[in-house]
N, C-alpha and C positions, 0 to 999 in steps of 0.2 A: 492533503488537503488544503495545505498551504496554497497549491496552484489554482490556473484557472482548469476547468475542465477543458479537455480534448477536443475537437472538432469530430464530428461525428461520424467526418468521410472517412479520418484516420482507420487507418486499421489495423486489428486487437495487433495481432504481430508485426511490426512493423521489419527494418533491413534489419537494425541494429538486435533487435530483441532472437532473432531467427539466428543469425552472427550467435549471440550470448546459448543460446541454446543446443549450437552446433560444437561452439567452445570447449561447457560446460560437462557435456557427453564425451567427447575426443579424451579430454582429460577424465573424465571418471571411468568411463570405459577403457581408455588405454592404457591405464592407468592398474586397473582391475586386470586387464589381461598379459600388463605386465610382471605385477606380481604372483599369479598364477604362475606361470610362464618361470620364474626367477623358483620360486617355490617349486615347484616339480623337477627343475632342475638339480635342486640340491638335495635332492629325493624326500624331502617332506611324504607321509601317507597321503595319498590319494584325494576320500574320505574330508582328511585336516586341510587338505589344499582347495575343497570344494566351499568347508566354510567360512577361513578366511577371506577365501574369492567375493562368496555373497555378503559378506559383512564389511568386505573392499569398494562393494556396490551401494551399499547402503549411507553405512554413515558418512562416507565426505558428504554425501545428500543433508546430512544433520547441515554439515558446514558452510552447506554452499544456502543456503536455509538462511545463513544471516546474512555473508553478501547480499541477499536479493531485498534483503529489507529495507535496503538503499541504494536502486540505482546508479544514482549519478555520485554519494557521498561513502568516505570510510567505513565500515560497517562498526566497527568500536569509535562510540561517541556517545552523547551525552544522554542520546535517549535510547543507548542501548539492551536497557532494562523495563525503558517500554511496554514493549507489545508482550504480557503475558502468555500470550496463545503461543507466541512463537518456544516457549522453553516448554512449556504444554506437551508440545506436540516431540521436542526433543528428551523429553522423560520418557512419551511413549513411543518413540523408535527404539529411543536404548534398549527398555524394558522388553519390549516386542524378539530384536536384537538376543538380549542376555537369554530371552526363554528359548527363543531357536537353536542358541548354543550351548542351552546347559540343559533344557530338561529331556528326558527321556522318551516322552511321547513325542516330543517335537524332535528330535533327534532323529526319529522312526519314520513320523510323518517328512519333513524336509531333507531328510540322508545326511545330518549334519554328523559329528561329534564335540564332545567341547575340548574349547582352547585353551594353554594356558595362559598364563596372564603376557608374555611376550609376546604374543601370536595377534593380541591388539595391537602394536604398535606398526602393523601395515594397513588397517583400516586408518586409523588415526594420523599415522602420518601422510596418509593421501591427503584425509579429509584437512590437514594442516598445507599438504601442496593446493590445495584445489582454492582453497581458504586469500594464500598471499596471492594466488594467479589470476584467481578476480578477481581483487584488490590494483594488481597490477593493471589487469587493462583496463577499468572503470577509470583508473587515472590517465591513461593514454587516451582512452572516450575524451573525457571531462576535457583533456588538450587538448585535443583534433576539434568537439563542440566549441571550444573558444576559438582557434581558429581561422573556424569558416563561419562565427557568430552565430549560431544557429545552437537552438533550444532545445530542436529533434531527437525524439529514442526511435 
């Protein structure tokens, strides 16, 4: 609300946002695939690998939600707690993920199995990687914008 409105001729998805979608999709999708392959190669049970992989796709998106709250500036700032809806969405995501993982009827519906506490390192680890890489990407994008004297995303 602090910036002037964008031109009606500006496309909804600019080149920068298409780049960001591709960038984050590759990190999350590629990271989940690598985790899946790693766990299978380590001899983990197939159902457990499926459950961990599902969580490794869902949880990093929660981290990305916080990256996305401010496209240009560092995610952790003085306004971090100002958007209560973001925290409600995160709580809902975590509750649903826990339900899919630990409730027997959800295990039957989704083909999941309960995870050990140590198994959560994979989804939360990838979430932290996503958060850090997107913050680095933001800093680089800001340097490029400054260099070219543009405010366009």
